[in-house]
C-alpha positions in Angstrom: -6.6 -19.3 -8.6 -2.9 -20.0 -8.0 -2.0 -21.7 -4.8 1.7 -21.0 -4.7 3.7 -17.9 -4.5 5.6 -18.9 -7.6 2.4 -18.8 -9.6 1.7 -15.3 -8.4 5.0 -14.1 -10.0 3.6 -14.8 -13.4 0.6 -12.6 -12.7 0.4 -8.9 -13.4 -0.5 -6.5 -10.7 -3.9 -6.0 -12.2 -4.4 -9.8 -12.3 -3.5 -10.0 -8.6 -5.9 -7.3 -7.7 -8.7 -8.9 -9.8 -8.1 -12.3 -8.1 -8.1 -10.5 -4.7 -11.5 -8.9 -5.6 -12.9 -12.3 -6.6 -11.8 -13.8 -3.3 -13.3 -10.9 -1.4 -16.6 -11.3 -3.2 -16.6 -15.0 -2.3 -15.9 -14.3 1.3 -18.9 -11.9 1.4 -21.2 -14.7 0.2 -23.7 -16.1 2.7 -23.2 -19.8 1.7 -19.6 -20.2 2.8 -18.6 -22.8 5.4 -16.1 -21.8 8.1 -13.3 -24.0 6.6 -13.8 -22.5 3.1 -13.8 -19.0 4.6 -10.5 -19.7 6.4 -9.0 -21.0 3.2 -10.2 -18.0 1.3 -8.9 -15.6 4.0 -5.4 -17.2 3.7 -5.6 -16.9 -0.1 -6.5 -13.2 0.2 -3.5 -12.7 2.4 -1.2 -14.3 -0.1 -2.7 -12.3 -3.0 -2.4 -9.1 -1.0 1.2 -9.8 -0.1 2.1 -10.6 -3.7 0.3 -7.4 -5.0 2.0 -5.2 -2.3 5.4 -6.7 -3.2 4.8 -6.1 -6.9 3.8 -2.5 -6.2 6.9 -1.9 -4.0 9.2 -3.2 -6.8 7.5 -0.9 -9.3 7.9 2.0 -6.9 11.6 1.3 -6.5 12.0 1.1 -10.3 10.2 4.4 -10.7 12.3 6.0 -8.0 15.5 4.7 -9.7 14.3 6.0 -13.1 13.5 9.4 -11.6 17.0 9.5 -10.2 18.4 8.8 -13.6 16.4 11.6 -15.3 16.7 14.3 -12.6 20.3 13.8 -11.4 22.0 11.9 -14.1 23.0 8.2 -13.7 22.3 6.9 -10.2 25.0 5.0 -8.3 24.4 1.2 -8.5 
């Protein structure tokens, strides 16, 4: 899994969610040491933040497009 925010930018929203699910499944396993659990928890936080940011950008884009179709061109 990517370790830097820059690597997350190349991932689709769906890939981010899938990676988050994989991390969550690993966190749920019984054979995980405390250090590994902390690392995975941090990774989950980064993945969640990247997915939430991607979703917010898409929502902004949709809102802008809806403004273009319902009211004519939106002001820049």
